[in-house]
C-alpha positions in Angstrom: -0.2 0.0 0.0 1.6 3.4 -0.9 2.4 5.9 2.0 -0.1 8.4 2.8 1.1 12.0 1.7 0.5 14.6 4.3 0.8 18.3 3.9 4.1 19.8 4.5 3.9 22.1 7.7 5.3 25.6 7.1 8.7 26.3 8.5 8.9 28.0 11.9 9.8 31.6 11.9 9.9 32.1 15.6 9.8 29.4 18.7 9.9 30.6 22.1 10.6 27.9 24.7 10.3 28.3 28.2 10.8 32.0 27.9 11.0 34.3 31.0 11.9 37.9 31.2 12.6 40.4 34.1 13.8 43.9 34.7 16.3 44.4 37.6 15.2 41.0 39.1 11.3 41.7 38.6 9.5 38.9 36.7 7.6 40.1 33.8 7.2 37.1 31.7 7.3 33.4 33.0 7.3 30.0 31.0 6.0 31.4 27.7 5.9 28.5 24.9 5.2 30.1 21.3 5.8 29.1 17.7 5.1 31.1 14.5 5.1 29.6 11.5 6.2 31.5 8.3 3.4 33.6 6.6 1.4 33.5 9.8 -0.2 36.8 11.1 -0.4 36.8 15.1 -2.1 39.1 16.9 -0.3 39.8 20.4 -3.1 41.1 22.8 -3.3 41.8 26.6 -3.9 44.5 28.9 -1.6 47.4 29.5 1.3 45.6 31.8 0.4 41.9 30.4 4.0 41.9 29.2 3.5 42.5 25.4 6.5 44.7 24.7 8.5 43.0 26.8 7.9 39.8 25.0 8.8 41.6 21.6 12.0 43.1 23.5 12.8 39.4 24.5 12.7 38.2 21.1 15.2 41.0 19.8 17.4 41.0 23.1 16.8 44.7 23.5 16.3 45.3 27.3 15.0 42.3 29.9 17.4 39.6 31.3 15.9 36.7 29.4 15.7 32.9 30.4 14.6 30.0 28.2 15.2 29.8 24.3 14.4 32.1 21.4 14.9 30.7 18.1 14.6 32.6 14.8 14.4 30.5 11.6 15.9 27.8 12.9 18.5 29.7 15.0 18.9 29.5 18.4 19.5 33.2 18.9 19.3 33.6 22.9 21.9 36.0 24.1 22.6 37.1 20.7 23.0 41.2 19.8 20.0 42.8 18.4 21.8 43.7 15.2 22.8 40.0 14.5 19.1 38.8 15.2 17.9 41.4 12.7 20.1 40.1 9.9 18.2 37.3 9.8 15.3 39.3 8.2 13.6 40.4 11.5 12.7 44.0 11.9 10.7 45.7 14.4 8.3 48.7 13.8 8.4 50.3 17.3 5.9 52.0 19.4 5.8 55.6 18.6 7.3 55.0 14.9 10.6 56.2 15.5 11.4 58.0 12.4 13.9 60.5 11.9 12.0 64.0 11.9 14.9 66.1 10.4 15.2 63.9 7.6 13.0 63.7 4.6 11.0 60.5 3.7 13.3 59.4 1.0 16.5 60.3 3.3 14.7 58.0 6.0 14.2 55.2 3.6 17.7 55.2 2.1 19.1 55.0 5.5 17.4 51.6 6.0 19.1 50.3 2.7 22.3 51.2 3.7 23.6 47.8 5.1 21.9 45.9 2.0 23.6 48.0 -0.3 25.7 44.8 -1.7 23.1 42.3 -1.1 22.4 40.3 -4.3 18.7 39.6 -3.7 16.9 42.9 -2.7 13.3 42.0 -2.7 12.6 45.5 -1.6 13.8 48.4 -3.4 12.8 52.2 -2.9 10.6 51.8 -6.2 8.7 48.9 -5.0 8.3 50.6 -1.5 6.9 53.5 -3.2 4.8 51.3 -5.5 3.1 49.7 -2.2 3.1 53.1 -0.3 2.1 55.6 -2.9 1.5 58.3 -0.3 5.3 58.1 0.7 6.0 58.6 -3.0 3.9 61.8 -2.9 5.8 62.9 0.2 9.4 62.0 -0.6 10.8 65.3 -0.6 9.0 66.2 2.8 10.4 66.4 6.3 9.4 63.2 8.1 8.5 65.5 11.3 5.7 67.2 9.1 3.7 63.8 8.3 0.7 62.8 9.9 0.5 60.1 12.2 -0.7 57.9 9.3 2.2 58.8 7.0 4.6 58.5 9.9 3.5 54.8 10.4 3.7 53.9 6.7 7.1 55.4 6.8 8.2 53.3 9.7 6.5 50.1 7.8 8.3 50.8 4.7 11.9 51.4 6.3 11.5 48.2 8.0 11.0 46.4 4.9 13.8 48.1 3.2 16.1 46.2 5.3 15.1 43.1 3.3 12.9 41.7 6.4 10.6 39.0 5.6 9.5 38.8 9.2 8.1 41.9 11.1 7.0 42.9 14.6 4.7 45.9 14.9 4.2 47.2 18.4 1.0 49.2 18.8 1.0 50.3 15.2 -2.7 51.9 15.6 -1.6 53.9 18.5 -2.6 57.6 18.0 -4.1 57.2 14.8 -7.6 58.5 13.9 -10.2 56.1 12.5 -9.7 57.0 8.9 -5.9 56.5 9.2 -6.2 53.1 11.0 -8.6 51.8 8.1 -5.9 53.2 5.4 -3.0 52.3 7.1 -3.3 49.4 9.2 -6.2 47.4 7.5 -5.4 48.8 4.0 -1.6 48.8 3.7 -0.5 46.2 6.4 -3.8 43.9 5.1 -1.9 43.9 1.7 1.3 42.8 3.4 -0.5 40.0 5.1 -2.1 38.8 2.3 1.2 38.8 0.4 2.3 36.4 3.0 4.6 38.7 5.2 5.1 36.9 8.8 3.8 39.4 11.5 3.3 39.9 14.6 1.0 42.9 15.6 0.9 43.8 19.4 -2.0 46.0 19.9 -4.5 47.3 22.3 -7.2 47.6 19.5 -8.4 44.4 19.4 -11.2 44.5 16.7 -8.4 45.9 14.2 -5.7 43.3 15.2 -8.1 40.4 14.8 -9.3 41.6 11.4 -5.8 41.1 10.1 -4.7 38.1 12.2 -4.7 34.4 11.3 -4.1 33.7 14.8 -4.3 35.3 18.3 -2.5 35.2 21.6 -3.6 36.9 24.7 -1.1 37.6 27.6 -2.2 38.1 31.1 0.1 38.7 34.1 3.3 37.5 31.9 1.6 34.2 30.8 -0.5 33.2 27.7 -3.9 32.3 28.5 -5.3 31.9 25.0 -3.6 30.8 21.7 -6.0 30.2 19.0 -8.3 31.2 16.2 -9.3 35.1 16.1 -12.7 33.6 15.5 -12.5 31.6 18.7 -11.2 34.6 21.0 -14.6 36.9 19.5 -16.9 34.2 20.4 -15.3 33.8 24.0 -16.9 37.0 26.0 -15.8 35.8 29.2 -12.2 35.6 28.3 -12.5 39.0 26.5 -14.0 40.9 29.7 -11.5 39.0 31.9 -8.3 39.5 30.3 -8.9 42.3 27.6 -11.3 44.4 29.5 -13.9 44.3 26.5 
């Protein structure tokens, strides 16, 4: 009898095993296990103080003292310097955007391209960034400090992609944006990237918005994962939403 064929699982982009994190001896995360497959869009949810930003910082080895194991694209990156982790194709779009306000839009984008200048395979070019984000093409000569909040978020996302990242983490991308900007920038532009198969983690307080984009949702509470599953399942669980998300 011929062997049964099984679908090949997508490669893991991120794996966390027994992850703990603390600041000056104060524990924030405890025993977090999480695996993210290539092409998944993960909504990372939780109340303020639940540990979302600490989890992001732990992946990139930014600030907290980390225990356990962090693996990115099959590499055990526990303890690696942040720039070395980023070179695996992982980029952060930080809370507050973090653009250089005294530089023009194009200067910000060209800064992001510097270290990949000699790369033979450049999926993202300035021309492609302008095609995907036409508003940035219109404002290319404008000072970044003069942009609207939505335009600055577009710039931060485009800058991350121009590092040739194929896995991006967005920390509170809708923070401070008007509803129309959220619809255009987050649902429109980020949604397009999700449909094109870009792997993403979206840490958000705006639960409804994040779940519109996500293929999977994780809820953190008191530094632990209390839900990991389909967005539709979370939307149907009103008790969990009330207890851990304040909805």
